[in-house]
C-alpha positions in Angstrom: 3.0 4.1 6.3 0.5 1.3 6.4 0.8 -2.4 6.0 -1.9 -4.6 4.6 -2.0 -8.4 4.7 -4.2 -11.5 5.0 -2.9 -14.1 7.5 -4.1 -17.4 9.0 -4.4 -18.1 12.7 -0.6 -18.9 12.8 0.2 -15.7 11.0 0.8 -17.6 7.8 1.0 -15.4 4.7 1.5 -17.8 1.8 3.1 -20.9 0.4 5.2 -21.4 -2.8 4.6 -17.8 -3.7 0.8 -17.9 -3.6 -1.9 -16.9 -1.1 -3.1 -19.6 1.3 -6.7 -19.1 0.4 -8.8 -17.3 -2.2 -11.3 -14.9 -0.6 -13.1 -12.6 -3.0 -14.2 -10.4 -0.1 -10.6 -9.9 1.0 -9.5 -9.0 -2.6 -12.2 -6.4 -2.7 -11.1 -5.0 0.6 -7.5 -4.8 -0.6 -8.6 -3.0 -3.7 -10.7 -0.6 -1.7 -7.8 0.3 0.6 -5.1 0.6 -2.0 -6.7 1.9 -5.2 -5.1 5.2 -6.1 -2.3 4.7 -3.6 1.3 3.4 -3.6 2.1 -0.2 -2.7 5.5 -1.5 -1.8 6.2 -5.2 -2.6 9.2 -7.5 -2.8 10.4 -9.4 -5.8 8.9 -12.8 -4.7 5.5 -11.2 -4.2 5.8 -9.5 -7.6 6.6 -12.9 -9.2 3.8 -14.5 -7.3 1.5 -12.0 -9.0 2.7 -13.2 -12.3 4.8 -10.1 -12.7 1.6 -8.1 -13.3 1.1 -4.6 -11.9 -2.2 -3.9 -10.2 -4.2 -1.3 -12.1 -4.8 2.1 -10.5 -1.9 1.8 -8.1 1.7 2.9 -8.1 3.9 -0.1 -7.4 7.4 0.2 -6.0 9.5 -2.9 -6.0 11.9 -3.3 -3.1 14.6 -5.8 -4.1 18.3 -6.4 -3.6 18.6 -7.8 -7.2 20.0 -5.0 -9.3 19.3 -5.2 -13.0 16.0 -7.0 -12.4 13.5 -6.4 -15.2 10.1 -5.0 -14.1 7.8 -2.3 -15.5 7.8 -0.3 -12.2 10.2 1.7 -10.1 12.7 -0.3 -8.1 14.6 0.5 -4.9 17.6 -1.5 -3.7 18.0 -0.1 -0.2 15.8 1.5 2.5 17.6 4.8 1.8 16.5 4.7 -1.8 13.0 3.7 -0.8 12.5 6.5 1.7 14.0 9.0 -0.6 11.4 8.0 -3.2 8.4 8.2 -0.9 9.5 11.2 1.2 7.1 13.6 -0.5 4.1 11.2 -0.5 1.3 11.3 2.1 2.3 8.4 4.4 -1.4 7.4 4.8 -1.4 6.6 1.0 1.6 4.2 1.1 0.9 0.5 1.8 3.4 -2.2 2.4 1.9 -5.3 0.8 4.4 -8.1 1.2 6.0 -10.5 1.3 7.5 -11.7 4.6 10.9 -10.1 4.3 9.4 -6.8 3.2 6.9 -6.8 6.1 9.7 -7.5 8.6 11.9 -4.8 7.2 9.2 -2.1 7.0 6.8 -2.8 9.8 8.9 -0.7 12.2 8.0 2.3 10.1 4.3 1.6 9.8 1.7 3.3 12.0 -1.4 1.4 10.8 -2.0 -2.2 9.9 -5.0 -3.5 7.9 -5.1 -7.2 8.7 -7.5 -9.9 7.4 -7.5 -12.7 10.0 -8.5 -16.1 8.6 -9.8 -18.5 11.3 -8.1 -21.5 9.9 -4.5 -22.9 9.7 -2.7 -23.7 6.5 0.7 -25.1 5.6 2.5 -21.8 5.1 6.2 -21.1 4.3 5.9 -17.4 4.8 4.7 -15.6 7.9 3.7 -12.1 9.1 5.7 -10.7 12.0 4.4 -11.0 15.4 2.9 -7.6 16.2 4.2 -7.4 19.7 7.2 -5.3 21.0 10.3 -6.4 19.0 13.8 -6.1 20.2 16.7 -4.1 18.6 18.3 -7.5 17.9 15.3 -8.5 15.6 15.7 -5.3 13.6 19.5 -5.7 13.5 19.0 -9.1 11.8 17.0 -7.5 9.1 19.4 -4.6 8.8 22.3 -7.0 8.2 20.4 -8.7 5.4 20.1 -5.4 3.7 23.7 -4.4 3.9 24.2 -3.0 7.4 23.8 0.6 8.6 22.1 2.2 11.5 18.4 1.5 12.2 16.8 2.0 15.6 13.5 0.3 15.9 10.5 2.3 17.1 8.3 0.4 19.6 6.4 -2.3 17.8 3.3 -2.6 19.9 -0.1 -2.2 18.2 -3.6 -2.1 19.4 -6.9 -3.0 17.6 -8.9 0.2 16.8 -11.5 -1.4 14.6 -12.8 -4.8 13.6 -15.4 -5.8 11.0 -18.0 -8.4 11.2 -17.0 -12.0 10.7 -17.6 -13.3 7.2 -17.6 -16.7 5.6 -16.5 -17.5 2.0 -15.6 -20.9 0.5 -16.3 -22.4 3.9 -13.6 -20.2 5.6 -14.3 -17.7 8.4 -12.4 -14.4 8.3 -12.5 -10.9 9.8 -11.0 -7.5 9.0 -9.0 -5.7 11.7 -7.3 -2.3 11.8 -4.4 -1.9 14.2 -2.8 1.4 15.3 0.7 1.8 16.7 0.4 2.5 20.4 3.5 4.7 20.4 4.3 6.8 17.3 7.5 6.1 15.5 10.6 7.5 17.1 11.6 11.1 16.3 14.9 12.7 16.0 16.0 15.9 17.7 13.8 18.8 16.7 10.7 16.6 16.6 11.0 15.5 13.0 10.7 11.9 12.1 14.0 10.1 12.1 15.7 10.0 8.7 17.4 6.8 7.6 21.1 6.7 6.7 22.5 4.1 4.4 21.4 0.5 5.0 
């Protein structure tokens, strides 16, 4: 899978359910990368979008809130999510927020498309630090989602591409592409590890 996000210099994602800054160039970049693909978002991100689905993309809502009304497929566990996307090309699946969903799914992403904003804002949601994480970090997220066995793949990424710096609305920003330095852990037989209940 991929993850896509715009973050400030402190890894801030948003505040009060909204983006920290409006950058038309970043919105175009997001559309370019995700059009015709599948995006996975959490309930708070969905509500921050005014409960509107983005055209030309399949949206999957990952939420623990059963019975939630939304005009898109919903998954209430990682097991259900992975079952739903198992036949999709993983390169065409994008994790798009918010903070809890990034933290939960980043261990299963190979590529990150990150827009870095060279400014700091008052944020109440943050993107995970893309450095090696510990099993304890993953266990905390696992516990939030009902327990079960998850073993975190190594969470170290390297920059494989960067765009030119741009300026919009007086704000400098730059596009980066990160690739996982070690591929996600495999089970016996060389196949990607399958999740049990979580």
